[in-house]
DRENSE-445574 format. One record per residue: x, y, z of N, C-alpha, C in turn; residue in one letter. Coordinates in steps of 0.02 Angstrom, whole numbers, plus 32768, in hexadecimal, padded with zeros to 4 digits. Layout:
# residues N
XYZXYZXYZa;...
***
This chain:
# residues 368
849381BC828984638186829584668156825Ax;844A81198265844D80E58232841180EA8202x;841C80D581C583E780D0819383F880978164x;83C48076814A83CD8042811783C4806380D3x;83F6805B80A883F6807E8068840F80518030x;840580687FF3842180477FB88446807B7F8Fx;847280647F64848F808E7F30846680817EF1x;843A80AE7EDF840D80A27EA6843380907E67x;8418805F7E44843780477E078468800F7E12x;847980017E5184A87FCB7E6084837F927E83x;847A7F597E6284547F227E8184747F0A7EC2x;84497EF57EF0845D7ED87F30848D7F067F56x;847D7F467F5784A97F777F77848F7F8E7FBBx;845D7F6D7FD784437F82801784797F7F804Dx;847B7FB4807684AF7FBB80A884997FEA80DFx;84BF7FED811584B4801E814A84DA805E8139x;84B78095814184D580D7813484D081018173x;8504812681828502815681BA84ED819A819Fx;84B781B581BA849E81F681A38491822281DFx;848F826481D684838291820F843B828B8229x;84328297826983EE829D828483CF82DC8266x;839382D7824A837583108229835F8346825Bx;835683838242834383BC826B82FF83D78255x;82D983F182858298840F8275829E84468241x;82D5846B824482DE84A4821782E2848F81CDx;82E9844E81BF82EB8437817A82A884438157x;8273844A817E823184588162822184A28170x;821484C9813D82098511814881C78522816Ax;81C4855D81858185857781A08170855A81E2x;819C85378205818A851A8245815E84DD8241x;815A84BD8206812F848381FC815484418204x;81918442821B81B88405822281A283DB825Ex;81A5839982568197836A828C81CF8336828Dx;81EE832E82C7822182FB82CF81FF82BB82E9x;8209828482C581E7824582D4821B820F82E3x;821181EC831A823981B08329821881758307x;823E815182DE8223811982B9821D80DC82E7x;81E180BF82E881D68083831081D7804482E4x;81B0804682AF81AC800D828181AA80268239x;81C57FFE820C81C0800C81C581AE7FCB81A2x;81767FCB817E81647F928155818C7F928115x;819B7F5680FC81BF7F5080BD81997F208090x;81A37F28804F817E7EFF801F81A57EF67FDFx;81837EDF7FAB81A47ED27F6C81C57F0F7F4Ex;81AA7F4B7F5C81C97F887F4282117F8E7F5Bx;821B7F817F9C825E7F867FB9828D7F537F9Ax;82737F167F8F829C7EE37F6E82AF7EF87F28x;82807F157F03828E7F297EBE82BF7F637EBBx;82BB7F907EEC82EC7FC67EEF83327FAA7EFBx;83367F797F2983777F587F36838F7F317EF9x;83617F1B7ECF83747EF97E9183857F2A7E59x;83837F6B7E6983937FA17E3A83627FA57E00x;83237F917E0C82F17F967DD782D97FDE7DD0x;82DA80047E0582CA804B7E0282E1806C7E42x;82D480AD7E4982EA80D37E83832580FF7E73x;8321813F7E888357816F7E7E836581927EC0x;83A381A57ECA83B781C87F0783A082107F04x;8395822F7F3F838482767F4083BE82A07F25x;83B082DB7F0C83E683077EF4841B83127F2Ax;845A830D7F17849183177F4584A582D97F6Dx;848482A17F61849482637F8584A2822B7F53x;84CF81FD7F6584DB81C47F3A84B881857F53x;8491818B7F88846C81537FA3842481677FAFx;83F981357FB583B2813F7FC383A081178002x;838981398036836E81178070832A80FA805Dx;832280B9806582E48098804F82B080978087x;82778078807A8242807180AB820D80A680A2x;81D18092808D819B80C28083815E80B680AFx;815E807F80D68125806F81018139807F8149x;812C80BB8160814680D281A0811480CC81D8x;812E80C98215810680D28252813580EC8288x;8124812482A58151814182D6812D816A830Ax;8155818A8335813A81B2836C815C81F7836Bx;8135822B8372814E826F836E817A827F83ABx;81B3829E839D81E282B383D181DE82FE83DCx;81E1832683A781DC836F83AC81B5838A8371x;819783C5837B817083E483468184842D833Fx;817C844783028188848D82F5814E84B9830Dx;815884FA830B81298529832980E6852B8304x;80E5851782C480A8851E829C808584DB828Fx;809A84A782B2807E846482A68037845F82C1x;800D843C829D7FC7843182B17FC2841782F8x;7F8E842C831B7F85841683617F7483CC8367x;7F6583AC83307F57836483327F97833B8337x;7FD0835B832E801183398331803B83598367x;804A8333839B8070834B83D480A3831583E8x;80D78327840F810582F3842780DF82BA8448x;80F2827D843480D18241844C809D8226841Cx;8085824F83EC8053823883BC80718203838Ex;804B81CE8381805F819D834F804C81B7830Ax;807981AF82DA806C81C98297808581998262x;8065819E8228807B817D81EA808481B481B6x;80BA81B0819180C781E2815C80B181C58119x;809481F080EF808381DB80AB80C381D48082x;80BD81C1804480F681AD801C810781E17FE7x;80D781F47FBF80E582207F8680E482697F9Ax;811382907F7D811982D77F8B810882FF7F4Cx;80F3833E7F5580DC83657F1C811283707EE7x;80FD836C7EA98127837F7E71811183C17E56x;810383C47E1480F884057DF480B5840A7DCFx;808D83D67DCF804F83D87DA9801883FD7DD0x;7FE284107DAF7FAA84307DD37F8D84037E0Ax;7F9083C17E007F7683937E337FA283947E72x;7FE383987E688011839F7EA1800283DE7EC9x;7FEF84137EA67FE484537EC77FA784527EF4x;7F7884237EE97F3C841F7F147F3E83E27F42x;7F7A83C77F4D7F8183907F7C7F71834B7F60x;7F6B83457F1E7F5C83047EFF7F9A82ED7ED8x;7FD382EB7EFA801082D47ED8800C828C7EC2x;7FDE82657EE07FD482207EC87FB282207E83x;7F9882587E6D7F79825E7E2B7FA382887DFCx;7FE282927E0C800D82BE7DE4801082AA7D9Bx;801982DB7D71802682CE7D2A807182D47D1Ax;809A82E17D4D80E282E47D4380FD829F7D2Fx;8132829F7D0A815482607CF9818382497D31x;819782787D5B81C682697D9081A2826C7DD3x;81A982367DFB818782327E3B81B8823E7E74x;81A0825E7EA981C782677EE581A7823D7F1Cx;81C782057F2D81A981D57F5B81DC81C27F91x;81CA81CC7FCF81F981BF8005820881748008x;824981658006825F81208009825D80FB7FC7x;8247811E7F92824080FE7F51826581257F1Bx;825981667F178277818C7EE1828281D57EF4x;82C181EA7EF382D582307EFB82C8824D7F41x;82B082267F7082A7823B7FB582BA82027FE3x;82E18210801782F381DD804782B581C3806Bx;82B98182807F82818162809F8288815F80EBx;8266812E8108825B812D8150828180F58174x;82A980CE815082CB80968171830A80B08193x;82FE80D781C7833280FA81EC831A81058233x;833F8128825B832D813182A282FE816B82ADx;830781A2828982DD81DD828E82D381FB8248x;829C821D823F829482468203827082868215x;827782B881EB825282F681F2822382FD81B7x;81E6831281C581B48318818F81888355819Bx;816F83708166813C83A5816880FC83868185x;80DC83A981B380A0838D81D38067838081A2x;806983A081678035839381358035834B811Dx;806E83298123807482E68108807582B1813Fx;805F82C4817B805C829581B28013828881C5x;8003824A81D47FC0823781E97FC4821C8230x;7FA1823C82607FA3822482A57F7881E682AEx;7F8D81BA82DA7F68817D82EB7F5B817B8336x;7F218160834A7F14815983927F41812383B0x;7F4E812783F37F7780F484137F5E80AD840Ax;7F1C80A583FF7F00806283F77F1B803E83B9x;7F37806583897F518047834C7F9D803E834Ex;7FBB8046838980038042838D801F80018371x;7FFF7FC9837F801B7F89836A80117F798321x;7FE37F9C83007FD57F8C82B97FDC7FC9828Bx;7FF3800182A77FF7803E827F8025803A8244x;8056800D824680848006820D80607FEE81CEx;80237FD681D67FFC7FBF819C7FD87FF88178x;7FDB803581937FB2806A81757FC58079812Dx;8005807B811C8017808B80D77FFB805780A6x;8005801580B07FE47FE780827F987FEA8085x;7F7C7FF880C07F33800280C47F1E803B8096x;7F45807080947F3280AB806C7F2D809A8021x;7F55806A800A7F5380577FC37F1180377FB2x;7EFB80077FDD7EBB7FE77FD07E8280187FDCx;7E8A8045800D7E57807980197E4D80A37FDAx;7E8580B87FBC7E7F80E27F817E5B80BD7F4Ax;7E6B807D7F407E4980587F0B7DFE80567F15x;7DE880467F517DA080447F5E7D81808A7F5Dx;7DA480BB7F7A7D8980FF7F7A7D8081187F33x;7DB181097F077DAB811F7EC27D7280FC7E9Ex;7D6780BC7EAD7D3080987E8E7CED80BA7E9Fx;7CE380C97EDE7CA580E97EF37C9F81307ED6x;7CD881547ED47CD681987EB97CC381977E6Fx;7CE1816A7E497CD281667E027C8881557DF7x;7C6E81267E1D7C2A810E7E117BF5813A7E30x;7C0881727E4D7BD681A47E607BAE81BA7E22x;7BCC81B27DE77BA981C47DA97B6A819B7D9Fx;7B6681607DC07B2D81337DB77AF581417DE9x;7AFF81727E157ACB818C7E437AB5815A7E78x;7AA4811D7E657A8A80ED7E967AB580AD7E99x;7AF480B27E847B2080777E837B2A805B7EC8x;7B1B801B7ED17B247FF87F107B467FB57F03x;7B887FB37F057BAB7F747EF87B9A7F407F2Cx;7B9B7F017F177B8B7ECA7F447BC77E9D7F50x;7BED7E907F197C207E5C7F1C7C637E757F03x;7C987E637F267CDC7E787F167D087E3A7F0Cx;7D317E3B7ED97D667E087ED17DA97E2A7EDDx;7DD07E0C7F097E147E247F167E437DF17EF7x;7E6C7E067EC77E997DD87EA57EDD7DDB7EC7x;7EF37DA37EE07F307DA07F087F1E7D9B7F52x;7F4F7D837F797F437D7B7FC17F7C7D977FEAx;7FA07DC87FCE7FD57DEA7FF37FB97E208020x;7FE57E49803A7FD17E7C806B7F9C7EAB804Fx;7FA77EC680137F777EF67FF67F347ED57FECx;7F347E977FD37EF67E747FC67ED07E658006x;7EF47E4F80397ED37E4080797EB47E7F8097x;7ED97EB680937EBE7EF580AE7E857F108084x;7E867F0380437E4D7F1680197E107EED802Ax;7E1B7EAC80387DE37E81804D7DC67E9A808Ex;7DF07EAE80BD7DD97EC980FC7DAF7F0880F1x;7DC97F3680C87DA57F7480BB7D617F67809Ax;7D5F7F37806C7D207F26804B7CEE7F08807Cx;7D057EDD80A87CD87EBF80DA7CBD7EF58109x;7CE77F25811B7CD07F5C81467C9B7F868124x;7C987F8380E27C657FA780BB7C297F7B80ACx;7C277F4080CA7BEE7F1480C37BEC7EED8082x;7C257EE6805F7C267EC5801E7C3A7E7B8026x;7C1F7E527FF97C367E0C7FF57C7B7E0B7FD6x;7CA77DE17FF07CEC7DE07FD97D007D9A7FC3x;7D1C7D967F867D3B7D597F6E7D847D697F61x;7DB17D447F807DF87D4C7F747E0E7D157F44x;7E2C7D297F0C7E407CF97ED87E8C7CFB7ED4x;7EAC7CC47EE77EF57CC27EE87F0D7C7C7ED7x;7F4F7C757ED07F6A7C387EB47F6C7BFD7EE4x;7F827C087F217F907BD07F4E7F507BAB7F63x;7F5A7B6B7F717F237B437F8D7F167B587FD5x;7ED87B5A7FE87EC67B62802F7EC87B1C804Fx;7ED17B1980917ED77B5280BF7F207B6680CAx;7F2A7BA680D47F697BC280EE7F567C04810Ex;7F857C27812D7F747C6181567F4B7C94812Fx;7F607CA480F27F3E7CD880CC7EF57CC580BDx;7EE97C8780AA7EA47C72809D7E7C7C7180DEx;7E9B7C5E81147E797C5F81557E647CA68167x;7E907CD781597E817D1C816A7E467D378141x;7E417D2281027E077D3580DA7DC77D1980F8x;7DC97CDB810C7D8E7CBB81287D7B7CD9816Cx;7DAD7CEF81927D9E7D1081D27D787D5181C8x;7D807D70818F7D5B7DAD817F7D147D9E8167x;7D057D5F815B7CC47D4D813E7CC67D4A80F3x;7D027D4980D67D097D43808E7D157CFA807Ax;7D1D7CF180397D2C7CAE801F7D6E7CB07FF9x;7D917C797FF87DD17C737FD57DCA7C407F9Dx;7DE27C537F617DE07C267F277E277C227F0Ax;7E3F7BE57F017E817BDB7EE37E7C7BD97E98x;7EAA7BFB7E777EAB7BFC7E2D7EBF7BB97E11x;7EDB7B8C7E3A7EEC7B497E227EAE7B1D7E1Ex;7E787B337E3C7E3A7B0B7E3D7E027B297E13x;7E037B6B7E0A7DCE7B8C7DE37DEC7BC67DBBx;7DD37BD07D7F7DE57C0C7D5A7DC07C477D78x;7DD67C837D687DB47CBE7D817D6C7CC17D65x;7D647CAC7D277D207CAA7D0A7CF37C7A7D31x;7D0E7C417D457CE77C117D6C7CD77C2D7DB1x;7D077C4F7DD07CFB7C6D7E117CC57CA37E0Bx;7CC77CC97DD57C947CFD7DCB7C4F7CDE7DC1x;7C4C7CA77D9C7C0B7C867D927BEF7C6B7DD3x;7C1A7C547E007C037C397E407BF37C6F7E73x;7C1D7CA47E767C187CD37EAE7C0C7D1B7E98x;7C0E7D287E587C057D6C7E3F7BBE7D797E2Bx;7BB37DA87DFC7BE87DCF7DDC7C087E007E0Cx;7C467E127DFE7C6C7E3C7E2C7C647E867E17x;7C497EAD7E457C407EF57E387C817F1B7E3Dx;7CAF7F047E667CF17F207E6C7D237EE77E6Ax;7D567EEE7E427D8E7EBE7E437DCD7EE77E50x;7DF27ED57E837E317EF57E927E697EC47E84x;7E947ED57E547ECB7EA97E3E7F0C7EBE7E60x;7F297E907E877F687E9F7EA97F977E637EA8x;7F967E3E7E717FC07E017E6C80057E0F7E50x;800C7E447E29804B7E4F7E05804F7E267DC6x;801A7E007DB580187DD67D797FE97DF77D47x;80047E207D1B7FDA7E4B7CF07FA97E267CC3x;7FB77DE97CA97F857DC97C7F7F417DBF7CA0x;7F417DBB7CE37F027DB17D077ED47DEE7D00x;7EF17E287CF07EC97E647CE77E947E5A7CB1x;7EA67E387C7B7E787E307C437E427DFD7C52x;7E537DCA7C797E1F7D9D7C917DEE7DC27CBEx;7E087DED7CE97DDD7E147D157DB17E437CEEx;7DCC7E637CBB7DA57E917C937D6A7E6E7C71x;7D757E2F7C5F7D417E097C3C7D087DF57C6Bx;7D177DE77CAA7CE27DCF7CD87CC47E067D03x;7CDF7E437CFF7CC67E7A7D287C7B7E857D1Bx;7C557E927D507C0D7E9D7D497BFE7EDD7D23x;7BC37EE37D077BAC7F217CEA7BAE7F587D20x;7BC17F947D0B7BCA7FCC7D397C017FBE7D6Dx;7C2E7F907D5D7C627F7D7D8D7CA27FA67D84x;7CCD7FA17DB67D0D7FC47DB67D467F927DC1x;7D767F937D957DB27F6A7D9B7DEA7F987DB3x;7E057F8A7DEE7E397FB47E0D7E7B7F8F7E07x;7EAC7FAF7DE87EEE7F917DDE7F1F7FAE7E11x;7F3A7F847E3D7F677F9A7E727FAE7F807E69x;7FBA7F567E377FFD7F3A7E2C80257F677DFEx;80637F747E1280927F967DE580BF7F607DC7x;80B47F507D8880D67F177D69810D7F2E7D3Ax;81447F0A7D3C817A7F157D0B81797EDD7CD8x;81AE7ED67CB281B37EA07C8281917EB07C41x;81897E7C7C17816C7E877BD4813E7E4D7BC2x;81157E377BF380E67E007BE580B67E137BADx;80A77DE17B8480757DE87B4F80427DB17B58x;80037DC07B487FCE7D8F7B537F987D9A7B1Ex;7F787D637B0B7F3E7D687ADF7F007D6F7B0Bx;7ED27D9B7AF67E947DA27B1C7E5B7DB27AECx;7E1E7DAD7B067DE27DB77ADD7DD37E027AD7x;7DF87E237AAC7DF47E6C7AA87DAE7E857A98x;7D8C7E657A687D4A7E7C7A557D187E737A8Ex;7D1C7E3A7AAF7CEE7E2D7AE77CF87E607B1Fx;7D377E6E7B307D457E9F7B657D2F7EE47B50x;7D3F7EF87B127D2B7F3A7AFB7CDF7F427AFCx;7CBC7F107AE27C737F147AE17C567F177B28x;7C737EEF7B557C5B7EEE7B9A7C647F317BBCx;7C9C7F527BAF7CA97F927BCF7C7D7FC97BB2x;7C717FC67B717C477FF97B517BFE7FF17B65x;7BE47FB57B5D7B9D7FAA7B6A7B8D7FA37BB4x;7BC07F907BDB7BB47F847C227BCB7FBC7C4Fx;7BE07FF57C327BF4802F7C5A7C29801D7C8Ex;7C5A7FF57C797C8E7FDF7CA87CC880107CA8x;7CF0800C7CDE7D28803A7CE87D6680127CFEx;7DA080257CE47DE0800C7CFD7E0980477D15x;7E2480427D527E49807A7D6E7E8680607D95x;7EBC80867D927EF780747DB87EFA80997DFAx;7F1C807B7E2B7F25809C7E6B7F6F80967E80x;7F8B80CE7E977FD080CF7EAC7FD380F67EEEx;800F81067F06801781277F477FDD81567F56x;7FC281507F927F82816E7FA27F8781B67FB8x;7F4D81D87FB97F49821C7FD17F3D821D801Dx;7F418258803A7F35825F80827EF082458094x;7EBE8253806A7E7A823D80797E7781F1807Fx;7E9D81CD80567E9D8184805A7EBF816B8099x;7EF4818E80AE7F13817D80EE7EE281878127x;7EBD81BE81257E8D81CC815C7E558199815Dx;7E3B818681237E07815381237E24810F8138x;7E658106812B7E8780C981427E8980C5818Dx;7E9680FD81AE7E9680FE81F87E5180E98211x;7E1D810481F37DD880F282077DCC80A78200x;7DE2808B81C87DD8804381BD7E02801881EDx;7E3E802E81FD7E668009822D7E4380078271x;7E27803F82867E03804182C57DC7801282C3x;7DA08015828D7D667FE882867D7B7F9F8285x;7DB17F9082617DC77F4A825C7DDC7F2F829Fx;7DFE7F5882C77E137F41830A7DD67F328335x;7D9F7F56832A7D637F4B83517D3A7F0F8338x;7D347F0982F67D097ED682D97D2C7E9382CDx;7D6D7E9682C17D947E5982B67DD17E5A82E4x;7DC67E5683267DFE7E5F83557E367E2E8349x;7E737E4983467EAF7E1F833C7EBF7E0F82F4x;7E917E1E82C67E9C7E0B827F7ED77E318261x;7EDA7E72826C7F107E99824E7F547E828267x;7F587E7282A77F987E5C82C37FB27E1D82A3x;7F857DF3828A7F9B7DB5826A7FBE7DC28227x;7FB47DFC820A7FD77E0D81CC80217E1B81D9x;80327E2F821680777E438226809F7E048237x;80AC7DDD820480C87D9A820E81137D99821Cx;81377DCB8203817F7DC281FD81A67DFF8214x;81B37E04825581DB7E3C826E82257E318263x;82487E68825682917E68825282A97E9A8286x;82D47E8482B382E77EAD82ED83247ED782DEx;831A7F1682CF83517F4582C883667F528280x;837E7F8E827483957FA2823283D07F78821Ax;83F87F60824A84347F3A823884237EF88216x;83E47EE1821D83D17EA0820183B27EA681BBx;83C97ED7819583AC7EE1815283B57EA58124x;83EA7E7E812D83F37E43810383BD7E0F8111x;83AA7E08815083737DDC816283327DF58143x;83287E37814382ED7E54812482E97E4180DAx;83217E4880B783237E37806F83147DED8065x;832F7DC2809083217D7A808982D77D6C8090x;82B77D8B80C0826F7D8080C882497D97808Ax;825B7DD0806F82387DEA803582437DBD7FF8x;827D7D9E7FF5828E7D767FBA82787D2D7FC0x;82787D127FFD82737CC98005823A7CB18031x;821F7CDC805C81EE7CC5808E81A87CC58071x;81937C8C805B81517C86803B81187C90806Cx;81257C8580AC80F07C8880DE80E87CCF80FAx;81157CFC80EB81117D40810680D87D6680E5x;80B17D88810D807F7DB780F3809D7DFD80F6x;80A97E16813280C87E578138810A7E51815Dx;81407E60813B81837E668158818C7EAE8170x;81A37EB681AD81AF7EFA81C681ED7EFB81F2x;820D7F3581F482487F3E821D82347F62825Dx;82447F44829582397F6482D682767F8E82E4x;82717FCF82D582AA7FFC82DB82B5800E8323x;827F801C83488284802F838E8245801783B1x;824B800A83F282107FF5841981E78031842Fx;8202806D842A81DD80A8843D81D980B28488x;
***
């Protein structure tokens, strides 16, 4: 069968690879599930892997099958698979796999203390940009048929879910914490889905991003009942003075200097959630004493969020169902840029590199 792969360490090496159809027996104990891939979302991570910025092949292979945002349909199941997963069930697979830390041992591999990560489609594990895959049922999340058209969004939804879930979990220490206002920095897929999740929780949402409104992303924020502010017209401090203070700020711009502006304007008892994985060596001057004093006296928290846990995927399913009911058609508008077939991987790369209007690029692997 076909798969889209790279040769890790070699820039612009994306290619089609012929690989065997996987077998249920590859997963021990009868827990294997054979999944037909319907759609795979792609994002900046896939572009960076193709640019050889990171990513390693699994042991025994010289290539890495990419793609970590899966959506598929179950074909066959092993004898010990949960009754919630049967042939015909729509499923999404999580990304990170257990390593060796105590957190991995209790199912919190997203909180691992290992230096080496095992991530499908990213590092040391093949991904989902192929025709079929086999997975342990522990790492599969079933979706109802009503989410068939938008289920490919569940993995990016899980990232924003984890950020908000962690914010609430941390602030349980405050006993009566009730956030009112959220700032989402950036207007890409993660930011839009974070804005959706915040609105479903009854929070006021301000999206702070670079481009002038109106355009599709700003329109989508307003359709949720949020507001959009361009950084070319207002500083983050000015936006906070007008619409804050912000009890939660979720940063997903990839522009690390903005983190320090966010830290300075964060409300007392607030949580700053960092969702961007940034490379490079940017340096910036910031008001270190002001930020330090604000965090100490204001009981503020800064926390990072990365590939989510199963619980975040499950809460993501709940939010997708709610969003389809409360904001009908909104999620579908994020799926701006389909690529038809694995063979069109070069078109996929062009969209990721050049298409400024794309929100979510995805590969339609099969119609199902």
